[in-house]
N, C-alpha and C positions, 0 to 999 in steps of 0.2 A: 503493499499500499504505502512507498516511498513514493515521492514527486519531487521532479528535478524540473529546470527551468534552462530554455536554450534561449539565448541572444540570436536574433538572426538580423542581419542588417544585407539589406536590398540593393540592388541598383540596376535598373531597369533599362536597355540600352536605347540610344535614341530613336533607332532603326524599327523600333516596334510603336512607332506612332501610328493611332489608329487602331490599334489590334487590342484584342481583351489579352489581358494580361491574370495568371493564375501563379499562387505560390502554393505548390505540392507537397505534401507532407504524409509519409507512407511509414508506419510504426504497428507492432503489435499492442502498444499501450495506449489509454484513450489518451485525446490531448485537446487544448484548447488554447486557438490563439488569442493575445492580446495585443491590441493597439491605444496608442495614448492612455495608458492605464486603465484601459475598460476589457473586459472581453468581448469579441466581435465572433467568433466562430469557433464550435465543436469540430473535432476531428476525430473519426473513429474508423478504422478500417472495415470493421465487422458492419459498421452502419452506414456504409457506401458514403461515406465522407472524409475525403483526402485530399480536398484542397479548398485555398481561401480567395476570393476573387478582389483581385487588387484595385484592378479598373476594367470596366465593361469596352471602353475604347481610350487608349491613350493621349490624353490631348498635350500640347506642349505647357500648357499652364499649371499641369498636375506635379507633384514632385517625383522626381525619378528614382530617388535616393530614401529610403526610409528605413524604420528599425521595428521589428518585430519580437514579441516574445511569445515562445510558446511554452505552455506547461503541459508535462508529460508524465504522467501516471503508468504506475509497474503492475497495473492490470487493464486486461480488457472487458470487450462490453458486459461480457457474463462473469466476474470477478477473475479469480486467479486460481482456477482448478489445476490438481497437477491429474493429468491424462484425460479426466473427462470435466465435464459441465460442472458436476454435484459432487468433485471428488474433493476432499480438504483442500484449501490453498496450499498452494508450493512456496514454502519457506525459501527457497533458492534461487524463485523465479526471477530471470533479468527480464529486460523489456529492450527490444531493438529498434534505432530508426535504421529503416531500409532505403527511404528515398527522402531527398529535401530539395527541392528544383525551382528553378522561376520557369516557366513557360508560357507559349502564345496556344492559346484557344480558341479552336477554329468552330465557331458558333454553328457554320453551314452544315461542317460533317454530322455534328451531334445532332442536330436536327432531322437531317437525313437517317442518321442511323433508327432514330427514335419512330420515324415512318415505317420504315423496313419493319423493324420489332413488330407494331402494332398489326402489318398488313400481316406478315408472314404467322404470328399468330391466329389473325383469322382465318388464314387461310387453312391452319391445323387444326383448329379445335372448333368451327361452326360446323364442320361436315360434311359429307358429301352431298348430303340433298337438299344441302342450301347453296344457294345460286352467290351468296354474297363471298362464302370460302374462294370460290371460282373467280371472281371480280379481282377479290385482294390479291390472289395468287398472282392472277396474270397481269395487274398493275405493278406488284413487285418486278416481276420479271422483264417490263418495258423500262422500269426505273433503273434498273440495273444496265439493260441495255444502252440507255442513255447516259449513264455517268460516264467521263473518262475523270479517273482519279487524278490525272495531270492537268484537267483545266475546268478550275472553281466554277466559269460559267455556265457549267452544263448541270450543276446543282440545283438551283432554283427550278428549272421546267421540271426537273425529276420530283422535285417537291410539290410542283402543282399537279403533278398525276396524283401523289397521293392526297391531295386536299381536295381533288374531285370526288374521289371516294369517301375522305371523311363528312364531306359537305352533303352526301346525300341524305337525307331526313328520316326520323323513324316515323310510325304511327303514332295514333293519341292513346293506344292502348298499352303501349310499350310500357315494362315496369321502369320506373324511377328510383334509382340509386341515389342515397344521400351519402357521399364522400366527406369524410372529414379528418382532419388532420388529429392526430393522437400519439400519445409518447407516453408508454405506460414504465414511470420508473418504481421497483420495490425500493420502498423505505429503508429496508434493510433485508439482505438475503443472501447471495455468494459475497457479498460484501458488507461493512460495517456502515454505522449511519454517518459516520464521518463522510466517508467516498460517496453516501447518496448525496451530499449536499455538493460538491462538484459534477454529480454527474447531472443535476438539476440544472446546474450553470450553464453546462457544456449544450445540454439538449434544448434550453428554452433558450437562449443566445440564437441557436441556428435557428429554429422559429420565428423569431423575433427578426430577426436578417431576411429570412424567406417572407416572410409578411412586406417588409418595406418595399420587394420588385414582385411581389403577386400580392395586390390589393384584395383578390379575391377569397384566398387563403384564409378558412377558418381552422381553428386548433383546439378541440375540446383534450382537458387534463382531467384522467381517471384518477383512481385513487392507489392505483400502483405507484404512479410517479416518473413514468417515465421523462414526461417534459409537462411536468405536473402544474400547470398553471392553474389548471382547471379546477381539480378535484381535490387536490390532499392541500389541505390548511397548512400542516404541519410544513411541507415542501416550500410553500410561499413564505412562511415564516423564515424558513433559513435563507430561501434568497433574498428575502426583505434584509436579512440581517449582515449577511455575508457578499451580497452584490448589489447594493443600493443604485447603483446606473442600472444594471438589466433590471431591476423592479420596476424604476421609474418608466423604464420604456415598455415592461408589460403592463404597467397600469394604461399607458396611452392606448396600445390594442385592444384593453377589455374595454376601455370607453368606445373605442369604434367599434366593438362587437367580433373582432376577429379572433382575442384571445377570451375564450370563454370558461368560465370557471364552471365546474359540473362536480355533482358529487356529493357536496354537502355535510361531509365529515371531516374531523379533526386527521385521520387518516384512514387509508382505506383498509377496514379492520376486519380480521375474520367475523364471518357470518353465522357462526353458531355458539361459539365459547363464552363471550364478553356476558356479563349480566344483562337485565334489562336496564336497570340506571346506567352502566358504562354507556349501552349504545343509544340512550336517551343525550348523555353528554358528548360522547361523539359528533351527534346532529345539531346540540347545542354549541360546542364550540366552534365545530366547523362553521356553522350557519351564521354565528355571530362575527365571525374572523373576515367571511366572505360580504357579509353587511358593512361592518368597518370600514372594509380597506375596499371595497368594487363598488357599495353603493346598492347592492342587491344580493339575497339569498338565492340560492341553486333550487330550483323547480323539478332537477331530474336526479335521482340517486345512481350514481356509475358505479360500479362494483365487478367489474368484469374479471378479477382471478381469485377471487375467495372460493375456499373449499367447501360450499353449500350454504343456503339460506334460510335462515330459520322462519318458521311461521308465525313468529310475531313482528318481522321486520314490516309487514304492510302497514299495520297500527303503528307502528312508532313512525314511519313514513310521513302518511295523514298527520300525524300529529304534530307535523316539523313542517307543513307547509309542502310537503313534497308529493305528486300525484302518479309521476313517472319513475321507470325503474331500468335502467338498460346492464345486462350481464351478457357473458357467453360460455363462463363455464361449465354450464352443464355438457356443453358439446363433448365433452372428455369423457361423459359416463362411459364404463366399462362392459356394462350389462344391456342398458335399455338405451334406444335412442330418445330423447324425450320428444313428444308429439306435436310441438309448437316451438316458432319464432315471435310470433306477436301473439298476446293474450291479455285478460284480466287475470294478477295473479291476489287471491282472497287470503286474508290471514285468519287466526283465530276466532276475530270477535266478528268478522264478515269486514272491515276493510277492503277495497280492491284498489290495487293501483295498475295500471298501462304498462305493460312489460315487454319489453324488445329484447329479442337475440339477434343479432347481426349474422343472416342464413349463411353467410361466408364462415363461421363459425373461426373468428379470429378477430384479433384486436392490433395485429400487425399486419395489413396487408400492405401490398408495394404497386398496388394501381395497375396489374398485368390484367390483359384481355381475360386469361383464364380465371382469376378470380371473380371476375364480373359475370360470366357466366355462370361460375359455380353458385355466386350468391342468389342468383334468379333462381335456377334447376332445383338448388337445396332446401328454398322456400317452403315450411310445409302449411302453410297460410295462403297459398295461392286462393285466388278468387275472393276471398276475406279482403285483403290489403293486396294493394297494389304499388308499395313503400317500403324501402328498406335501408339499413344503415352500412355504411361501409368505412371501417375505421383504418386508415394509412398510415403509415409509420413504423421505425424498429421500435421496437420497446421490449419490455421488464429490465434492462438495464440501461434504458436509454435509447437516445437515437433521434427519434421520430422523424417527420418526414422529410424528403429529398428534394429537388427539383425536378428530375426524372420521374418521380411517381406523379406530379402536378402535370408536367407535361403530356404524360402518357394520357391522361385522366382530360385534358384540354383535347386532345383528338377523339377520344368517346363520348362527346358530352352532348353529341345527338347523331348518332351514326346509324346510318339503316342495318340489321342484324345483330346489333349488339342493343344492352339494356341502356335508358337513359342515362347520364353520369352527370350530377350535377354536385357541386361545392355547395354544404347546406350547413345549418347547424342543429344541434339537439330539438331547440324550440322548434325548428321549422317542422321536422323530421316528427317529432312528438303530435306536433299539432294537425297534421294531415292525417296522421294515425288515429287520432280520435273522431276528424271526420266519418275514417270509415269505420269504426269500429263497432257498429250494430249489431255485424255476423260474426264477432270475434267470440272465441271459449273463454272458459274460467278455470283454471287448474285454483284446486283448494289445497290449502296445509304448506307442507314444507318444501323446497327444492332441495331435494335430496342429492347433492353429488356422489356418483357410485364408483369411488375413487377416494385415494388420500384418507381412507377411515384410520391410519395410524396415526394422524395429527392429532387425534383428539387425546394421545397418552404421550405420544415422543416429548421427551424433555421435561419430567417431572417436576424439577425445580422451578418452573416457568411457569407452569399449569399450576401450582401451589401458592408461587407468587403472587398470581392474579387474583384470585380467589381472597386469598389473606386481605390485600392491600383493598380489593372491594370492600373488602368488611371493615377493614381501617378507616376508608375515606368516609363510610356509611356513620358509622359511629361519631367520628369525629363532627359531622353535620348535626347530625342528631342531636350531641350534647352542646355545641357552639349554639345553635338556635333555641335551645331550650335557655340556656344563659341569658342569652342575648333578650329572650322574651320574656325574662324575670326580672331584667333592669340591674343586672348585676353589675355593668359597667365594662363588660369584655367587648372588645373590638372584635367584630365577627372575621373571622380570618379570611376574606375573599381571595385576596391575591395570591396567600401560600397556599390553599386550597388549589385555585385554578393551576398552578406551578405543579403539584401533586397531579392532580389530573392529567393533566397533559402528558406529564410522564409516565401515567399507568394507561392513558390510550393510546401513545406512541408504541408503546410493549403490546398493546393490541394488534398489531399491523398483521396483516395475512400470514407471514413467511415468521413471523416473531414468536406470537402466542402458540400457534401450532407447532413450534420446535423445527421448522424446517430452514433453519437458516446454520451459518456457520458459527464454529465457536468463539470466534470473536463477538461475534453478535450476542449470543448466549451471554458471556460475561458482562456486557455492556448493560443486557437487561435485568442480570441479576443485580448490577448495583442499584438500577433505579430501582427495584423492587426495596433494595436495602434501604435507599435514601427516604422511600414512602413510608417503609415502616417508623425511619428512626425520628423524620419531623412529625409524622401522624402521630405517634405515642405523644411528643412535646405538646402538640397542638390539643391533644385528649386530655392531659396532665392540667393545661392549662384551661380547659373549658369545665372540668371537672372542679379544679381550686374557685372557680368564679363560682359555678354554678351551688355547690354545696358546701359553701366556706364555713357556714356556720356548724353544719354537722360534723365536720371537719375538727373542731376544737374540741378538744378534751375538756370534760364538763366535771371532771372530779370522780366520776363514777369508779368502784370499785373495778367494775368488770369491764374489760375493754370491749369496743366495739366493735363492726368491722363494716362498712357501708358498700353494698351491692346494689350498683345499677341494672339495668334492663333497658335497652336499648331498641326491643323490639316490639312490637305493636301489639302483643297479646302478654297476658299475664303467665308468669312460669312459675313453676316449684321445680325447685332441682337442688342437688350436691354440689357443696361447693368447696374447693378449700384454700385455707387460708392461712397463714403463720402464725402459730402459737407464740405464747409468753417465751418459751426458751428456744424459738426459732425455728420448732419443727413445724410442719404441716398439721395441721387438725381439719376435720371436716364437718361440714353443717348442711341443713336441708333448710333452706329459704323459698320464702313464694315473695314474689317480687312483681307491683302491678306494670301493666302496659306503660312503655316509657316513662316507669317512676324507678325508686329507688327503695332500702329496706335496711335497717339497720339491725346487724345480727350481733345477738351479745349471748346470751346461755344456750348453749348446744341444744337443738330440737331433738327428740326423740321420736321416731316415727313409730306411727300406728303397727307397722309391720315392717320390722327390720327385715335386712336382708341375713337369709341363712345361708353358709356355704358347709358343704361335707364332702368327704371324699371316701370313694366307695372302695369295696375291698379288690376288685379289677384295675385300680388307679385311676377311673373316671371319676370327675367332680360334678355335682349339681349345687347349681344354685336355684335360690327362690328371693322373690319380695311381694308374694301377695297379689302382686298382678302379672306377671310372668314367672315361670319356672325353667330350665335348662338341664341340658346333661352333654357333657363332653369327654370327649375319650382322651388317651394320654398324647393322642397326636395334635388335638387341640381342634379334633372334628365338631359341630356341633350336630350330634345324634338326634337331640331333641329342643323342641321349642315349642312350649305350651303357652296360650293364654288363655289363663284359670278361669276365668269368666263364662267364656266358650266353650271351654273342656277339649277345645279341638288342639290338636298336634301340628304342628305347621312344616315337620320335616317328617317326608312318606317314609316307610319303614325300609330298612337295610339302605338308605342313603347317608350320605356324610354332605352337612352344611359346612362352608367355612373349610371349604376344600382347596387348597391354592392347587392351579395347575400350570405346566409350561407349555410353550409351545414352539415350535420353529417358525423364526420370521424372515424368511427369504424372497421378497415381494421381486418382479419382472424386472424392475430399474428403479423406483423412486423408494430409495432405501427408508430415509426420514419419515416419507409422506404415508408409504403404503404398508397396508397389512391387507395379505391375500385372504381369498376364501380357502384356498386347499390349506393353509395354516391350521385349520379345525382339524385335518387327518393328523395332523403332530402331537395330538395331546398326549402327556406324561402327567400323570397325578404327582405331587410332590410328596414321598414319602420318608425321606430321609431325615430322623430325627436326632436333633442335636440334646436338646434337653429336655425331657419331659415336662409334661402339665404339672404345675405345682401352685398350690395356694400361694397368696402373696395378700390378700387382706381378707381376714377371718368373717367377714360381716358385720351387721349393725348399721352404718349408713352407707356402705360399701363394699362390697365383696368382688375380689379379683384374685383372676388367674392368669399365670405366665408360662410360655413355652418357645422351642427355637427350633427353626427348620435349616438345612442345609437345601438349597436353589441351584439347580443345575452343577456345576465344577466346582463354582469358587463361591457362589454368594450365600449369606445369609439371612434370614427371617425371623425377626424375634416379636413375638404379639403378646399384646397384655390384653384378657379379656374381661371387662368391666361391667357389673351388675349394679344398679345405684339404688335405694329406696324411693319408693313410690316413683318410679321411673319405669315406662312402659317399652322400652328398648334396651337393647344388649350393644353396649361400645365395643370397639376391637380397636386396639391403640398398635399399629403395626409400624414394626421399622425395619427396613430392607437394606443389605449394606449389599449394591448391585455390582458384578462384576463380568456380567454375562455380553456377549455379545451375539446379535441377530437371534435372539428369544425373546419372547412374549409372554408376562406373569399375568396370570388372571387368580381371581377367587370365584368361586361358583356357591349357591344359595339354591340347590334344588327344594322346590315349597309343595305342599301339600294344598293348590288350589289349580284350578283349570279356567283360562280364562282364554279366547281368540286374540287378546289386544290386553297388551301391556301398557303402562302408563307413563311417560318421562315428563319429569320438570323442564321447562324450557324459560325463557325471558319470561316474567308476569304472567306464567299460563302453563298450561301442559298439553301433553300432545298424545294420542295413541298411536303404537305401532304393533303389527300383526306378531304371533309369539308363533307363526308358522310359516313354512315355506312353499305356500300354493302356487306361487306365480312367480316370475323369472323378477318382479318389482318388489317380492317379500324377499326373497333369500339376495337381491342384490344389499339388502340392511343387514346382513350379518353382523356387522359391528358398528353400534350406532354413538350419538352424543347425547347426554344429560347435562342438568346441571346437578343440583345437590340431591338428587332422590329417583328410584325406580320404583314399582308397584305393580304387583301383579293381585289382582282381586276377583271375586267373584262375588254375587250374592250376598250380603252379611259379612264377608271376611276375606282379608288378605293380606299381604306380606310384604313392607318396602323394605328397600336397600339405600341408606343413607349415606353418605359420604361429605369431607370437607375439604375435599383439595383432588377430584378425579371428575373426567368427562367421558371416559371411553366407556360403555356397556352394551350390553345385549339382553334379549330375553327372549330365550327359544324355547318352545314347549313348557316345560315348568321350571326351568333353571333360569335364576336369575345371575347373572357374571358380571361384577366389575372388572376393569383391565386396570391393572397397576404399574 
């Protein structure tokens, strides 16, 4: 990730007067040209940007000697992987400069070659049944015959032949393609956050430069952040801070309607794992930034590269002023082909948004004839709508549109035999789709991506950090709000909270929270979580001191008391641990009202204490008057009874709390995927290191502990806890993980029969089938959930809860949590 600088002193020969002069630079590292202390052009060989135009026609009055600076990075468009794109970065990588030249550019030859490219593509791709393919072929043949490479005067007549073909117009019924410049920049992926800042500058300055010479060009920035002025507020903020001159030029083109902010969120976040509150904050921070900086909010949600889309998103979009949605990721489905490209998407509350998938199934088109024809042929809503999006420009690692892409599409704007191609905007596209929407179909529920299911579990520390920090910020806001409402003199920490929220939102980017990023990004993300925990704890302490100042003052009573706060919206009765007078931990059973507090003094003896007893065979039973459990020496749950119902939750002969290890060797995307065939490699974990033993003998709390060996080198220690007055059993699990290409899960077979299981999502829940009747069912062999999944029948059910996991499944009667 090193960056080096080249000082380039140029002297243009006087004999080149009237000629177009380029500075050519070819390297396997990304670069940027600086002129007069401002960035002017990105240079990326993989993005077909290897020259900077010094002058389009050299005049005597122009300077013939000038100095440029080139900033060169030791990474390519897709990072610095050793051997393959998704391999770890090569620490010994070197960057090579292969060409640095001052050249004359022959514009006539370039235009002639673009003409021939379009004609030959038409001849090859329109098919023998289409007379236009033959017209294009014979025209190209005539052009070749007419051109004399030693006589430039033959080029214009040859171009006239091509122009005659391109000027033959389409019929009124022809499909219209809305082309928009696009540059998808991942905020972090195969490169760290800091490199993304430079990627944004390289990509966006190139777009701005193109706009200065192509006033028709429009550019939409999506959440991935390629050339992202459009979508990702975080990336805008980076450019505003680091490249103020470029940012001012961007604002100019935003005002002109060419540089179009889309997306509406702070970053292009993962579409499944963030909590409901986090998703609201993504929209709040994003829309607020766009309003403040550009005088408008986004009307389209733009999320082209996230690994699935929660069924709660339509309601959140509508609540944030957005009624339109664009993505294309479901074209990556491994099993089923999604049946629509333009449709209404309905969320769990009935909210609907008009949704469009570009039928070319890409956000990085190059403006070729083949891509235009695919866009029309592939469209699954022919007859219902006659317009579709076409996003052109290099993406993922930045880059964006090129002049050649624009020149190709100018020739196809209204040419018989090809779809109509117009440079457009998201608003123009969706406006015409809204007018044509009367026959559109409706898709209800989640947009589940049948791929990348491993991202629900990859990088466990990132998943844990996200869940914990969401909880911390919730508690800080609740306590601070209550303190301010009571007039205790506390200044609400709005700016501090915004900084912490933005750190958390940044880490929810769709290659960070899913864990599909390089180690350097993981280290950055974990540092951000550490900072949120530290600063959040300090803010929470300040709020508690302000809110409960009087309660915290010692009143001279002989029995010390403990203040217990409940930041949730329902009354809770739980066993808590508190420091005793001699420094040891003591237990207490407390009841705390909704959003309230309680003072705990004397230990409260529950009406039904926990009873723990060891049986002759080494098994251990625990009971608290609500539930009764039995565990064998391996820590398996052999019986779980809800005493009032008299029903056992574990089927006879089955083990719950069964750990199982699976082989995890996906086809390609190692950190992303777990394939369905991994289920065929199940091996129960059976190597016992320490048998089950009692650690707390009952009363307010009973607990047992055991240890297992997992795989060849990993260990697992678990404490199973039953508290007084508690209707659930807790499993405190610590894993020292040293396995490669293995997948650890824990399984709970339950004595419940239902065709659907219920999973918590943002602000609600979702049902998914427990059977594999159809390909749509079995493609969801591994799904995501938030804090719980539940399998219930009439009058009885079992739920599996967690505090830091997202991957899960419920097949037949087995609830499984991916660890």
